[in-house]
N, C-alpha and C positions, 0 to 999 in steps of 0.2 A: 923410215923417218928421215926428215931432212935436217940439216944443220945450217946455221947462218952462213957457212962457208960454201955450201953447195951452189953451183951455178945452174939456174933454171935452163932446161932444154926446151926450145921452141918446137912443138910438134906440128903446128899449123898456124899460119897467119893469113887472114883474109881482110880485104877491104869490103866491108858490108854496106848495106844501104844507110847505116847510121854511123859509119866510121870504121876504124880498125878493130877487129876482134882477134885475140890470140889465145891459143890453147898451149899451155906449158906443162912440162913435167918438172917438179922440183923434189928431188929425192923420190919418195914413194907417193907423192901427191900430184894430182892434176889440178891445174889452176886456169881460170878464165879471166882474161884481162880485156877491158873494153876502153879504147881510146886512152891507153896508158893507165887506166884506173883499175886497181884490183877489185874484182867482183866477189869471187868465192872460190873455194877449193874443196877437195874431198877429204879434208882432215877430220871432220866431225859430223856435221849434219844435224846436231840436236836442235839448232834454231829453226831449220827448215821443217823438221818433224814436228816441233812444238807449234809452229805456225798452223799446220794442218789440224793438230789435236786441239789447239785452243779454239779454232773456228768451230769444230764439231761440238765441243763442250759448251761453247756459248750458244750455239744453235739449239741444242737440247735444253739448255737452261731457259732460253727465251720461249721455247714451245711450252715448257712446264709452267712458266709464269703466265702464259696466255691461256692456260687451263686445258691443254691437251697434251697427249703423249708425244714422244719423238716422231718426227715425220719419217716415213719409209723412204729408203733409197734417195737421200738428199743429193742434189747435183752440185758439184763444186767446180769453180773456175780457178785454175792456178795461173797467176800472172807471172810468167817467166819460167823457162825450163831449167836454166842454170846447170848444175852438175847432176840434177835428177833426183835429189833427195826427197823433195816434196812429192813429186810424182810417184816415186817408189813407195813412199810411206802411205800415200792415199790409196794406191792400188793394193796395198797389203791389208787394208781395213775393209772388211766386208760391208760395213755400214754405208759406205758411199755408193751412190748410183753412178750416173755418168760423171766422168772425170775429164774435163777439157783443159788443155794446157795451151795458152797463147804465148808464142815465142816469135819475136820479130827477126831474129838473126838466122838466116838459112844455114850458116856454118854450124851454129850450135845444134840445130836439129840434125844435121848430117853427122856431127861427132857422136850423137847418141844412137843414130840408126846404124851407122856402119863404121864409126871411128872408135877412138880410145874410151869414150864415155859409155859405150854400149854395155860394158860389163855391169854398169850401175842401173841401167834402165831397160834392158832387153825384156825381162819378165814383165815389167809394168806396161811396156808398149805392146806386148802381146795380149794384155788383158782386154777383153771386148768392151769394157766400160770406158777405156781410155782413148783419147784422140788428141792429136796435136794440130793446132791451127796456126799457120804462119801468118802473123799479122802484128801490127803495132797495137799494143794494149790500149793506149789512149784512144785511138780511132775505133778499136773493136767495141769498147764499152759504150761509145757514142753512137755506133751504127747498128749493132747487132739487134735482132729481134728475139734472140734466145734469152732465157731467164735461168737463174741459178739460186740455190739456197745459201751458198757461201761463196765469197770471193776471197782468195788468199793471194795477196799481192807481194811479190818479192822481185821487183825489177830494178831497184836502186839500192844504195846503201842506206836509204831512209828518205822521208819526205824533205829533209833539209840538206840532203847530200845526193843529188841526182846524177845519173850517169851521163845523160844528155839533156840539153836545155829544154827540149820539147816535152820531157817527162814532167816538168814543173806543173803543167796544167792538170795532171791527174790528181794532184793533192790540193788543188784549189776548190773553192765552193762549187764551181761549175763541173769540174771533173768528178767530184764526189757525188754530185747529183746524178751524173751518168752512171756511176757505180750503183747508186740506189735504184736507178731505173731498171737495171738488169737483175736486181735482187727480188726475190719473192717476199711478200709480207712476212716480217719476222726474221728475214734473212740476215746473215752476218757478213760484215766486212772486216777482214783481218789484214793488217799491213805490217810487214816486218821492217824493223829499223835497227841500225847499229847503235842508236842512242835515242833516248826518249825525247819527245817534242811536245811541250805544253801548248805551243802555238798550234800544232796540228790537231791536238785534242780539241781545242776550241773551234777550229775549222770544221771538224767532224760534227760537233754539236750545232754549229751555225748552219750546216748543210742538212740538218734534220735527223741525224743519227741519235739514237737513244742508248742509254746504259754504256756510255763511252768509258773505257778504262784502258790502262796500259799494264801489260803483264811482263815482268822481267824474266830473262832467260840467262842464268849464270853461264859464263864462258871460262875457259881455262885461264886467260889472262885479260886484264883490263876491265873496262866498264861493261856491265851486262848488256846483251842484246835485248830488244823488247819487241812485243807484238801489240800494236794499237788495235783495239776492238770497238766496234759499234754495231748497233742493231737497227735495221730499217723498220720503222713503225708499221703496224698493220695487224 
């Protein structure tokens, strides 16, 4: 455990394609900092795990409402590798089929493959269902011909608190239409956020998503995290 008086130790600092990324150790925690903005650490992981679970539950519920049973081996796209909680949790669930992680920072991928974060993701990366794609998520959903049953996005601190200016487009009507394009009919978009956004909920509805809702995730201190959910019609 760390205390407020611990001084974080910088394990690696890189100038990546989108600015500076830093991996720090703070007491017993590993932290990722992007352009001076704290992204995440290894303290908990309940939000990242709930993101994946909420997407699968919403997918099954949507299939039930459509009059058929759960689809076999649903394919999931995880937007952002982070500290690896979402990937590890998805790989631990036998229900998922292909698990694709899109991560734009080469340093983050390397920290997982051969660096300090490997202890969290080695088993998941060895899973034959899992693959990492080094790409910018905004460009990926605009250009890929692949389709998925669920998109779990966790690349920012939320739609209203982006890490880089270029990410804004993902949460716009056009960006959400790209997300819908790569989703199968009845597929689920799940977006993690550090705080709820009524404006983003409205944008989801305007982009054509149905059954839009926000699920709270209690945290140890402060305002709950949330997952914004929407279903692609079909």
